[in-house]
C-alpha positions in Angstrom: 184.7 1.8 40.1 183.1 -0.9 42.0 182.5 -0.7 45.6 185.6 -1.3 47.9 185.8 -3.3 51.3 186.0 -0.1 53.3 183.0 1.5 51.8 180.9 -1.6 52.3 181.9 -1.4 56.0 181.2 2.2 56.5 177.8 2.1 54.5 176.9 -0.5 56.8 177.8 1.7 59.9 176.0 4.7 58.4 172.7 2.5 58.0 173.3 0.7 61.3 173.2 -2.5 59.4 174.8 -5.8 60.5 176.2 -8.3 58.0 173.0 -10.2 58.2 171.0 -7.2 57.3 173.0 -6.7 54.3 172.5 -10.3 53.4 168.9 -9.9 53.5 168.9 -6.8 51.5 171.4 -7.7 48.7 171.1 -11.6 48.3 174.8 -11.9 48.9 175.6 -14.6 51.4 176.9 -13.1 54.8 180.2 -15.3 54.4 180.9 -13.5 51.0 180.3 -10.1 52.7 182.5 -11.1 55.6 185.4 -12.3 53.3 184.9 -9.0 51.1 184.9 -6.8 53.9 188.3 -8.2 55.6 189.4 -8.1 52.0 190.2 -12.0 52.1 188.5 -12.2 48.7 187.2 -10.2 45.8 183.8 -11.0 44.7 182.4 -11.6 41.1 181.6 -8.3 39.5 177.7 -9.1 39.8 178.2 -9.7 43.7 179.9 -6.3 44.1 176.9 -4.7 41.9 174.4 -6.2 44.3 176.0 -4.9 47.4 176.4 -1.4 45.7 172.6 -1.5 45.0 171.5 -2.9 48.4 173.6 -0.1 50.3 172.4 2.9 47.7 168.7 1.7 47.7 169.0 1.9 51.8 170.1 5.5 51.7 173.9 5.4 51.1 175.7 7.4 48.4 179.1 5.8 47.2 181.8 8.5 46.6 184.5 7.6 44.1 188.0 8.0 44.8 188.9 11.8 43.8 192.1 12.5 45.3 190.9 12.4 48.9 189.9 8.5 48.9 186.8 6.7 48.2 183.9 7.3 50.8 180.3 7.2 51.5 177.7 9.6 52.8 173.7 9.5 53.3 171.3 10.4 50.6 168.9 13.2 51.1 166.3 11.2 49.6 165.4 7.5 49.4 163.1 5.8 47.3 160.5 3.6 49.3 158.1 0.9 47.8 154.6 1.3 48.7 152.9 -1.3 46.3 153.8 -3.8 43.7 151.7 -5.7 41.1 153.1 -7.8 38.0 151.0 -9.3 35.2 152.4 -11.9 32.7 149.3 -11.3 30.9 149.8 -7.7 30.4 153.4 -7.9 30.2 153.7 -5.2 32.8 155.2 -4.8 36.0 153.8 -1.8 38.3 155.2 -0.5 41.5 154.3 2.7 43.6 156.8 4.4 45.2 157.3 7.2 48.0 160.0 9.6 46.7 160.6 13.4 48.0 157.3 13.4 49.7 155.5 12.3 46.8 153.9 8.8 45.2 155.0 7.9 41.9 153.8 4.8 39.9 156.9 3.1 38.0 155.9 0.9 34.9 158.4 -1.4 33.1 157.9 -4.4 30.7 157.9 -8.0 32.1 160.5 -8.6 29.2 163.2 -6.4 31.1 162.9 -8.8 34.0 163.5 -11.8 31.8 166.4 -10.1 30.1 168.1 -9.3 33.5 167.6 -13.0 34.9 168.3 -14.2 30.9 165.3 -16.5 31.0 161.6 -16.5 30.2 159.5 -16.4 33.6 156.5 -19.0 33.3 154.1 -17.3 35.4 153.2 -14.2 37.5 154.8 -15.9 40.7 158.0 -16.1 39.0 157.9 -12.6 37.8 157.1 -11.4 41.1 159.9 -13.3 42.6 162.3 -11.7 40.0 160.8 -8.3 40.7 161.6 -8.8 44.3 165.0 -9.9 43.8 165.6 -6.8 41.4 164.0 -4.3 43.6 167.0 -2.3 44.6 167.9 -1.9 40.9 164.4 -0.4 40.1 163.9 1.8 42.8 167.3 3.5 42.5 166.7 3.6 38.3 162.9 4.9 39.1 164.6 7.7 41.4 167.2 8.7 38.6 164.4 8.9 36.0 162.5 11.2 38.4 165.2 13.6 39.2 166.0 14.4 35.6 166.0 18.4 35.7 163.5 18.4 32.9 161.1 15.9 34.6 160.5 14.7 31.0 160.1 11.1 32.4 157.2 11.9 34.6 153.8 12.3 33.1 151.1 14.5 34.5 149.9 11.6 36.9 153.4 11.1 38.3 153.8 7.8 36.1 157.4 6.9 35.0 157.7 4.4 32.1 161.2 2.5 32.2 162.5 1.2 29.4 165.4 -1.2 28.2 167.6 1.7 27.9 167.6 2.4 31.7 168.8 -1.3 32.5 171.4 -1.7 29.7 174.3 -2.5 32.2 172.1 -5.2 33.4 169.9 -6.5 30.5 170.4 -8.3 27.2 170.8 -4.6 25.8 174.6 -5.6 26.4 174.9 -8.1 23.7 176.2 -5.6 21.2 179.5 -5.5 23.0 179.9 -9.1 22.6 179.8 -8.8 18.8 176.5 -10.7 18.2 176.5 -9.7 14.6 177.8 -11.4 12.5 179.3 -14.0 14.9 176.1 -15.7 14.9 174.3 -16.8 11.8 170.6 -18.1 11.2 170.6 -21.8 11.0 173.3 -22.4 13.4 172.5 -25.1 16.1 174.2 -25.2 19.5 174.5 -28.3 22.0 174.8 -27.2 25.6 177.8 -28.8 27.6 176.3 -27.7 31.0 172.6 -27.8 32.4 170.1 -27.1 31.1 171.7 -29.3 28.2 169.3 -27.8 25.5 169.9 -28.1 21.6 168.9 -24.7 20.0 169.1 -23.0 16.8 169.7 -19.5 15.8 166.6 -18.2 13.9 167.3 -14.6 13.7 170.2 -12.2 14.0 169.7 -8.4 14.1 171.4 -5.0 14.6 169.7 -2.0 14.6 172.8 0.2 14.7 172.4 0.7 18.6 172.1 -3.0 19.6 172.3 -6.3 18.3 170.5 -9.4 19.5 170.4 -13.0 18.8 166.7 -15.2 18.8 167.4 -18.7 19.6 165.2 -21.3 20.1 165.1 -24.8 21.4 163.1 -27.8 19.8 160.3 -27.2 22.3 159.9 -23.5 21.3 161.5 -22.0 24.2 163.2 -18.4 23.4 166.5 -17.8 25.0 167.6 -14.5 25.8 170.2 -13.2 23.6 172.7 -12.2 26.1 172.5 -15.5 28.0 173.1 -17.1 24.6 176.0 -15.2 23.6 177.5 -15.4 27.3 177.3 -19.1 27.2 179.0 -19.5 23.9 181.7 -17.3 24.7 182.2 -19.0 28.3 182.2 -22.3 26.3 179.1 -23.6 27.8 177.5 -24.3 24.3 179.3 -25.4 21.2 178.2 -25.5 17.4 176.6 -28.7 16.7 
């Protein structure tokens, strides 16, 4: 269940955050927050998720309605960023976090950042900007991996590797739900109806039984993210040539 207006107001109150604070931490505009909290507007699902992630990363636990109404409470442990580094050459982003009185090193492929943003980031600066934009999500995902009862995700050096499966709700791993196979066929050509107005061709369609993906390339060789391509087609932003 997505965050409610009352949970947003209460969560800010627990953290002593203003709407400006929440804007800075979530990337959602103050106007959108204000309209949502006074129930004048219902934001898009993605906007609601950014608000949830910001509040949860700040230390708020959202409690679903269970007969007593939805609510909020403070978390007992909060993951805090210590350091970060991203390398397009090595295709790895690394962050160090302080969590439950210990320091952990969190690693994830830069492909995950590409998938979340539905683009191909061209350089380290772009990847670092993406890492910052999704830091709330990464911190919470890392904490969940560390908290597994069997500690199977943490090696002897307190290193945790995050994978695409950890980000299925946010990355191209969701393409399967759109039915990427067999609705796409190798050789199909598309024309964009909205920016960036690209022509592109399907070069591979695959389905490993867990998820499906589509490799689509533009004439200049740019590989477009599966989820972006599928969503663009189903939103009628692209048409078959």
